[in-house]
C-alpha positions in Angstrom: 5.0 41.9 -43.4 1.4 40.8 -43.5 0.2 37.5 -44.8 -2.1 37.2 -47.9 -5.7 36.9 -46.8 -6.1 33.3 -48.1 -2.9 32.1 -46.2 -4.2 33.8 -43.0 -7.5 32.0 -43.4 -5.7 28.7 -43.8 -3.5 29.3 -40.7 -6.6 30.2 -38.6 -8.3 27.1 -39.8 -5.3 25.0 -38.8 -5.2 26.5 -35.3 -8.9 25.8 -34.9 -8.5 22.2 -36.0 -5.6 21.6 -33.6 -7.5 23.2 -30.8 -10.4 20.9 -31.6 -8.1 17.9 -31.5 -6.8 18.8 -28.0 -10.4 19.3 -26.7 -11.6 16.0 -28.1 -12.9 13.6 -25.4 -10.7 10.6 -25.0 -12.2 7.1 -25.0 -12.9 5.8 -21.5 -11.2 4.4 -19.5 -8.0 6.5 -19.6 -4.9 4.9 -17.9 -2.0 6.9 -16.5 1.0 4.8 -15.4 4.7 4.8 -14.6 7.3 3.9 -12.0 7.7 5.3 -8.4 9.1 4.2 -5.0 10.8 1.2 -6.7 7.5 -0.1 -7.9 4.7 1.1 -10.2 1.7 3.3 -10.2 -1.4 3.0 -12.4 -4.4 5.3 -12.3 -7.5 4.5 -14.3 -10.1 7.2 -15.0 -13.6 6.5 -16.1 -14.7 10.1 -16.3 -14.8 11.7 -19.8 -11.7 13.9 -20.2 -9.8 15.6 -23.0 -6.2 15.0 -23.9 -5.3 18.4 -22.4 -7.0 17.4 -19.1 -5.3 14.1 -19.2 -1.9 15.7 -19.4 -2.7 18.1 -16.6 -3.9 15.3 -14.3 -0.8 13.3 -15.0 1.4 16.2 -14.0 -0.6 16.6 -10.8 -0.4 12.9 -9.9 3.3 12.9 -10.5 3.7 16.0 -8.3 1.8 14.2 -5.4 4.0 11.1 -5.8 7.2 13.1 -5.9 6.2 15.0 -2.8 5.7 11.8 -0.9 9.0 10.4 -2.1 10.8 13.6 -1.2 9.3 13.4 2.3 9.4 9.7 3.2 12.0 7.9 1.1 15.0 6.3 2.9 16.8 5.9 -0.4 17.2 9.6 -1.2 19.9 11.7 0.5 17.7 14.8 0.2 14.6 13.2 1.7 13.0 14.8 4.8 12.9 11.4 6.6 16.7 10.9 6.0 17.4 14.3 7.5 15.2 13.3 10.5 17.1 10.1 10.9 20.4 12.0 10.9 19.3 14.7 13.4 20.8 14.8 16.9 19.1 12.3 19.3 16.7 14.0 21.7 16.4 17.2 19.6 12.9 18.2 18.4 12.6 18.5 14.6 9.9 20.5 12.9 8.4 18.2 10.2 6.0 18.6 7.3 2.3 18.0 7.9 2.3 14.8 5.7 5.2 13.3 7.6 3.7 14.1 11.0 0.4 12.6 9.8 2.0 9.3 8.7 4.1 9.1 11.9 0.9 9.6 13.9 -0.9 6.8 12.0 2.1 4.5 12.5 2.1 5.3 16.2 -1.6 4.5 16.7 -1.4 1.2 14.8 1.8 0.3 16.6 0.1 0.8 20.0 -3.1 -1.0 19.0 -1.1 -4.0 17.6 1.1 -4.4 20.7 4.2 -3.4 18.8 3.7 -5.7 15.8 3.9 -2.5 13.6 6.9 -0.4 14.5 8.5 2.2 12.2 11.7 2.2 14.3 12.5 -1.3 13.0 14.5 0.2 10.1 17.8 -0.8 11.6 16.7 -4.4 11.7 15.3 -4.2 8.2 18.7 -2.9 7.0 20.5 -5.6 9.0 18.5 -8.3 7.2 19.4 -6.7 3.8 15.9 -5.5 3.0 16.6 -1.7 3.4 18.9 0.9 1.9 21.9 -0.2 3.9 24.1 -2.1 1.4 24.6 -5.7 2.8 24.8 -9.1 1.3 21.6 -11.2 1.6 22.6 -13.5 4.4 21.5 -14.3 7.9 23.1 -11.9 10.4 24.8 -13.0 13.6 22.7 -13.3 16.7 24.7 -10.7 18.5 24.0 -8.1 15.8 20.3 -8.9 15.8 20.1 -8.5 19.6 22.1 -5.2 19.4 19.7 -3.6 17.0 16.6 -5.1 18.6 17.6 -3.3 21.8 17.3 0.0 19.9 13.8 -0.7 18.6 10.5 0.5 20.1 7.9 3.1 19.5 8.8 4.6 22.9 12.1 5.7 21.2 10.1 8.0 19.0 8.2 11.0 20.4 5.6 12.8 18.3 4.0 16.2 19.0 1.3 16.4 16.3 -0.1 19.7 17.6 3.3 21.4 17.3 4.1 19.4 14.1 7.4 18.1 15.5 9.0 14.8 16.5 12.3 13.6 18.0 14.2 10.3 18.3 15.1 9.4 21.9 17.6 6.8 20.7 19.6 6.5 17.5 16.9 4.6 15.7 16.4 4.4 12.0 12.7 5.3 11.2 11.5 3.3 8.1 8.0 4.2 6.8 7.9 1.6 4.0 5.0 -0.1 5.7 2.7 3.0 5.5 4.1 5.5 3.1 2.9 3.8 -0.1 -0.6 3.7 1.4 -0.3 7.4 2.2 0.7 8.1 -1.4 -2.4 6.2 -2.6 -4.5 8.4 -0.4 -2.8 11.5 -1.7 -3.4 10.7 -5.3 -7.1 9.8 -4.6 -7.6 13.1 -2.7 -6.0 15.0 -5.6 -8.3 13.4 -8.2 -11.3 14.1 -6.0 -10.2 17.7 -5.6 -10.0 18.0 -9.4 -13.6 16.9 -9.8 -12.8 13.3 -11.0 -15.7 11.1 -9.7 -14.8 7.7 -11.1 -11.2 6.4 -10.6 -9.0 3.6 -9.4 -5.6 4.3 -8.0 -3.1 1.4 -7.9 0.3 2.1 -6.3 2.3 -1.2 -6.1 -0.8 -3.1 -5.3 -2.3 -0.6 -2.8 -5.7 0.5 -4.2 -8.2 3.3 -3.8 -11.4 3.6 -5.7 -14.3 6.0 -6.2 -17.4 5.9 -8.3 -17.8 3.2 -10.9 -15.5 1.7 -13.5 -18.0 2.5 -16.3 -18.8 5.9 -14.9 -22.4 4.9 -14.2 -23.3 1.7 -12.3 -20.7 -1.1 -12.6 -18.4 -1.2 -9.5 -14.7 -1.4 -9.6 -13.5 -5.0 -9.1 -10.3 -6.3 -7.7 -8.9 -9.8 -8.1 -7.1 -11.6 -5.2 -4.6 -13.6 -7.1 -3.2 -17.1 -6.7 -0.1 -18.5 -8.4 -1.0 -21.5 -10.5 1.7 -23.2 -12.6 4.0 -20.3 -11.9 1.5 -17.7 -13.2 -0.8 -15.5 -11.2 -4.5 -15.9 -11.7 -7.4 -14.1 -10.1 -9.1 -16.4 -7.5 -11.3 -14.1 -5.5 -13.0 -11.2 -7.3 -14.5 -8.5 -5.1 -16.5 -5.3 -5.9 -15.3 -2.1 -4.4 -17.2 1.1 -3.6 -15.5 4.3 -2.3 -12.8 2.6 -0.3 -9.2 1.4 -0.4 -7.4 -1.9 -0.1 -3.8 -2.7 1.1 -2.1 -6.1 1.0 1.0 -7.4 2.7 2.6 -10.8 1.9 5.8 -12.8 2.4 6.0 -14.1 -1.1 7.5 -11.2 -3.0 10.6 -10.0 -1.2 12.7 -12.6 0.5 16.0 -14.5 0.2 17.0 -18.1 0.8 19.9 -19.6 2.7 20.6 -23.2 3.3 17.2 -24.1 2.1 15.4 -21.7 4.4 13.3 -18.8 3.2 13.6 -15.5 5.0 10.8 -13.0 4.5 11.3 -9.2 4.3 8.6 -8.8 7.0 10.6 -8.4 10.2 8.9 -9.0 13.6 9.9 -5.9 15.7 9.4 -8.0 18.8 12.0 -10.7 17.9 14.2 -8.9 15.4 13.7 -11.8 13.0 11.7 -12.5 9.8 8.2 -13.9 10.4 8.0 -17.7 10.6 4.2 -18.5 10.7 2.0 -19.9 8.0 0.3 -16.7 7.1 1.1 -15.9 3.4 -0.9 -12.8 2.7 -3.1 -10.2 4.4 -5.6 -7.9 2.7 -7.1 -5.0 4.6 -10.1 -2.9 3.4 -10.3 0.6 5.0 -11.3 4.2 4.1 -7.7 5.2 4.7 -5.1 3.3 2.6 -2.3 4.5 4.9 -4.1 2.9 7.9 -4.9 -0.3 5.8 -1.2 -0.5 4.8 0.0 -0.3 8.4 -2.6 -2.8 9.6 -1.8 -5.2 6.8 1.9 -5.2 7.9 0.9 -5.6 11.6 -1.3 -8.6 10.7 1.5 -10.2 8.7 3.6 -10.0 11.8 1.0 -11.3 14.2 -0.1 -14.3 12.2 -3.5 -15.9 11.7 -4.7 -16.4 15.3 -3.4 -13.2 16.9 -4.2 -11.2 13.8 -7.8 -12.3 13.5 -8.3 -11.7 17.3 -7.1 -8.2 16.8 -9.3 -7.7 13.7 -12.4 -8.7 15.7 -11.4 -6.4 18.5 -10.9 -3.4 16.3 -13.6 -4.3 13.7 -11.1 -4.5 10.9 -12.1 -5.9 7.4 -9.4 -8.4 6.8 -8.8 -11.3 4.4 -5.9 -13.7 5.1 -4.4 -16.5 3.1 -2.9 -19.2 5.3 -0.6 -22.1 4.1 -1.7 -25.6 5.1 0.6 -27.6 7.3 2.0 -29.5 4.3 2.9 -26.3 2.6 1.3 -27.2 -0.7 -2.0 -25.3 -0.4 -3.8 -22.4 1.3 -7.0 -21.5 3.2 -8.8 -18.3 2.7 -10.1 -16.7 6.0 -12.0 -13.5 6.5 -12.8 -11.4 9.6 -16.4 -10.8 10.5 -16.1 -7.1 9.4 -14.9 -8.3 6.0 -17.8 -10.7 5.7 -20.2 -7.9 6.7 -18.8 -5.7 4.0 -18.9 -8.2 1.1 -21.7 -10.5 2.2 -21.5 -14.0 3.8 -23.2 -15.6 0.8 -20.6 -14.1 -1.6 -17.7 -15.3 0.5 -19.3 -18.8 0.8 -19.5 -18.9 -3.0 -15.8 -18.1 -3.2 -14.8 -20.7 -0.6 -13.7 -18.2 2.0 -14.3 -19.1 5.7 -15.1 -16.5 8.3 -13.0 -16.4 11.4 -15.9 -16.8 13.8 -17.6 -19.5 11.7 -20.6 -17.2 11.0 -20.5 -18.0 7.2 -21.0 -21.7 7.7 -17.5 -23.1 7.9 -16.9 -23.4 4.1 -14.3 -26.0 3.3 -10.8 -24.6 2.9 -9.7 -24.1 -0.7 -6.3 -24.7 -2.2 -5.4 -21.1 -2.9 -2.8 -18.4 -2.2 -3.0 -14.6 -2.5 -0.8 -12.2 -4.4 -1.4 -8.4 -4.2 -4.8 -7.2 -5.3 -5.0 -6.5 -9.1 -7.6 -4.3 -10.7 -9.7 -6.1 -13.1 -11.1 -4.2 -16.2 
């Protein structure tokens, strides 16, 4: 049965109007956000896009995040990493390209940091109740710590990147939590670039990657290094970012207390115990967020002196927040590469010292860092 001509005309007009609505350019910036990896993701787009394009980009971002989770989670029974951890010791396992890439980054940072970053530390992380192994939050017995410490070491993990395979030489539990979130940030950034998006900020649980400008023209993206004041986080140091990424590691988020002592989730692979030094937070700026993520964890283990020495040796752009001896204030300290990137004058204005004293020994400020937060 055919429609009367006037009804057909009205129907066609409605279709045209609906199509016009879907193609209407959204007001910039556009924000896509949700939950992933036990934390959050937030992607801000400054490019002009339509509602239809927004939906397609959101689907693509979620697909990238789901792919990383399926490969590198230790909380999913069906994850590729879980299968690798359960494979027979000594037997080569063919792995996906992303998993091999992340294992290779971890191995390089582990070697360069003298073992301060070690993805085979998973058994100790579980023992201290910070991993997927269900345990009460309490200090484990020394004998158990020593037992699992004896199993840790990057020499227990052999990687053949050319053949895209790896094997465990001992029954170690590989935990990529110190690098996988950075890899996910890189993946989302690469996806957006491949889709022709030129101006974006990716934020996955505080790990950031940016490109272009926040207004799509000239204004740089800015991040705020936060401090807790009166129990509420406030941006203390505000830094402009151009085509780079930032990762932060700190001991102030995930911890437990027993008998008045605070135990950080950051485990030193060399001792088998949570870190004990005065370093509260490490922020690393690098083109690769996966690499920045791994280095931030390594620096958190090494502490202020060893960490800054290594930052100078490897020309790493690093900002650390160090507690004072009284424990009621903090000092902001940057590596020479960090000062070169952001400018000595800018750091001096913010009260940030440079590790080699090149910025003029600015007086230490009473601050502490939280994870970087994007400022709009």
